[in-house]
C-alpha positions in Angstrom: 0.0 0.0 0.0 1.3 3.4 -0.9 1.0 5.6 2.3 3.0 8.7 1.7 2.1 11.4 -0.8 5.5 11.0 -2.3 4.9 7.3 -3.0 1.5 8.0 -4.4 3.0 10.6 -6.8 5.8 8.3 -7.9 3.3 5.6 -8.6 0.9 7.9 -10.6 3.8 9.3 -12.6 5.3 5.9 -13.4 2.0 4.5 -14.7 1.0 7.6 -16.6 2.2 8.5 -20.1 0.4 11.9 -20.5 0.7 14.4 -17.7 -0.8 17.8 -17.4 1.0 20.4 -15.3 -1.0 23.4 -14.1 0.8 26.3 -12.4 -1.1 28.5 -10.0 -3.5 31.1 -11.2 -2.5 33.9 -11.2 1.0 32.6 -12.0 4.0 33.5 -9.9 7.7 32.8 -10.2 7.6 29.8 -7.9 4.8 28.0 -9.7 6.1 28.7 -13.2 9.6 27.7 -12.3 8.4 24.5 -10.6 6.1 23.7 -13.6 9.0 24.1 -16.0 11.3 22.0 -13.9 8.7 19.2 -13.6 8.1 19.4 -17.3 11.8 18.9 -18.1 12.1 16.0 -15.7 9.0 14.3 -17.1 10.3 14.7 -20.7 13.6 13.1 -19.7 11.6 10.2 -18.3 9.9 9.8 -21.7 6.6 11.2 -20.6 4.3 13.4 -22.7 4.0 16.5 -20.5 2.0 19.6 -21.1 2.1 22.9 -19.1 -1.0 25.0 -19.3 -1.4 28.3 -17.6 -4.9 29.9 -17.6 -3.4 33.4 -17.3 -0.7 34.9 -19.6 2.8 34.5 -18.2 3.8 37.9 -16.9 6.5 39.5 -18.9 8.8 39.6 -15.8 9.0 35.8 -16.0 9.9 35.6 -19.7 13.5 35.1 -18.8 12.8 31.6 -17.3 14.5 28.9 -19.3 12.1 26.9 -21.4 9.3 29.5 -20.7 8.0 28.8 -24.2 6.7 25.3 -23.1 4.0 27.0 -21.2 0.8 27.4 -23.2 -2.6 28.9 -22.5 -4.6 26.2 -24.3 -5.3 22.5 -23.6 -5.9 20.2 -26.6 -7.2 16.9 -25.2 -7.7 14.3 -27.8 -10.3 12.3 -25.9 -10.2 11.6 -22.2 -9.3 13.8 -19.3 -8.3 11.6 -16.3 -8.6 12.7 -12.7 -7.2 10.4 -9.9 -8.5 10.7 -6.3 -7.0 8.6 -3.5 -9.9 6.7 -1.8 -7.8 4.8 0.7 -9.5 6.6 3.6 -13.0 6.9 2.1 -15.8 4.9 0.6 -17.6 6.8 -2.1 -21.3 7.3 -1.8 -22.0 9.5 -4.8 -20.3 11.2 -7.7 -22.2 14.0 -9.5 -21.3 16.8 -11.9 -22.7 20.1 -13.1 -21.7 22.3 -16.1 -21.9 26.0 -15.4 -20.4 28.9 -17.4 -18.4 26.5 -19.6 -16.8 24.7 -16.6 -17.5 21.3 -15.1 -17.8 20.9 -11.4 -17.3 17.4 -10.1 -18.6 16.6 -6.6 -17.4 13.4 -4.9 -19.4 12.6 -1.7 -18.0 9.9 0.6 -20.4 7.4 2.1 -18.1 7.2 5.1 -14.7 8.4 5.8 -13.0 11.5 4.5 -11.3 12.6 1.3 -8.0 14.2 2.3 -6.9 17.4 0.5 -3.5 15.5 0.0 
């Protein structure tokens, strides 16, 4: 069983081929630099990584190496996959709504809690 968040992240990365990286919004230097670093590591691992930032990258961060890998669009071919760790919860219900062009996914546990980790 994978207990630590680090073990869970390693497992998800190892079994995934396509990985989407989302810096914070609005973007700051820490999130952009981290996103670029993760992108470069994933590419060296042979993964298909994409960095999408909802907001334009502020001009002050255009000096960052590989800043051009950050895009403002996401072109999914088919499926968008979201993984939620359910080791501490039993799911009672999953619903969704679409509002203003966005999907809201609600996962309600039958018992237990879903951790923010």
